[in-house]
C-alpha positions in Angstrom: 10.9 -37.4 -42.5 10.5 -34.0 -40.9 7.9 -33.2 -38.2 5.7 -31.2 -40.7 4.9 -34.4 -42.6 3.5 -36.1 -39.5 -0.1 -35.2 -38.7 -2.6 -36.2 -36.0 -5.8 -38.1 -36.7 -7.7 -35.1 -35.5 -6.0 -32.9 -38.1 -6.8 -35.5 -40.8 -10.4 -35.6 -39.8 -10.7 -31.8 -39.8 -9.6 -31.4 -43.4 -12.7 -30.4 -45.4 -13.5 -31.0 -49.0 -16.4 -29.8 -51.0 -15.6 -31.8 -54.2 -16.1 -35.3 -52.9 -13.5 -37.7 -51.4 -10.4 -36.2 -49.8 -7.4 -36.4 -52.1 -4.0 -36.1 -50.4 -1.3 -35.0 -52.8 1.7 -34.6 -50.4 3.7 -37.1 -48.4 2.1 -37.3 -44.9 2.1 -39.9 -42.1 -0.4 -40.7 -39.4 0.6 -42.9 -36.4 -1.8 -44.7 -34.2 -2.7 -47.8 -32.2 -5.1 -50.4 -33.5 -8.1 -50.4 -31.1 -10.3 -52.9 -32.9 -9.4 -55.5 -35.6 -11.0 -58.2 -37.6 -10.6 -60.8 -34.8 -12.1 -58.7 -32.0 -15.2 -57.6 -33.9 -17.4 -58.1 -36.9 -15.4 -55.7 -39.2 -14.0 -57.6 -42.1 -11.2 -55.7 -44.0 -11.3 -52.8 -41.5 -9.4 -51.5 -38.5 -10.1 -48.8 -36.0 -7.0 -46.8 -35.2 -6.6 -44.0 -32.7 -3.9 -41.6 -31.4 -4.0 -39.1 -28.5 -6.3 -36.8 -30.5 -9.0 -38.9 -32.2 -9.8 -42.2 -33.9 -10.6 -43.3 -37.5 -12.0 -46.3 -39.3 -9.4 -47.6 -41.9 -10.8 -49.7 -44.7 -8.4 -52.3 -46.2 -8.4 -53.8 -49.7 -7.6 -57.3 -48.2 -7.8 -59.1 -44.9 -4.8 -58.4 -42.7 -3.2 -59.7 -39.6 -3.4 -56.6 -37.4 -4.1 -57.1 -33.8 -5.6 -54.7 -31.2 -2.6 -52.9 -29.6 -0.4 -52.9 -32.7 1.3 -49.6 -33.6 0.7 -48.6 -37.2 1.9 -45.9 -39.6 -0.5 -44.9 -42.4 1.2 -43.0 -45.2 
């Protein structure tokens, strides 16, 4: 994977779309640290992930075993 395929959470959040939900058609990766998980809050099937630029809420399709402090890659 080359560096152009890795983006920050801030870059992801700043993409704009006028046609509804964001559709990503290229191979990209976002790295971050889990800051809130299902066991540390009332957020079933969700995670909060942040990097050095920003944070996002990640919705999951099933319950998962992520813990606060885990490093994750979203691609």
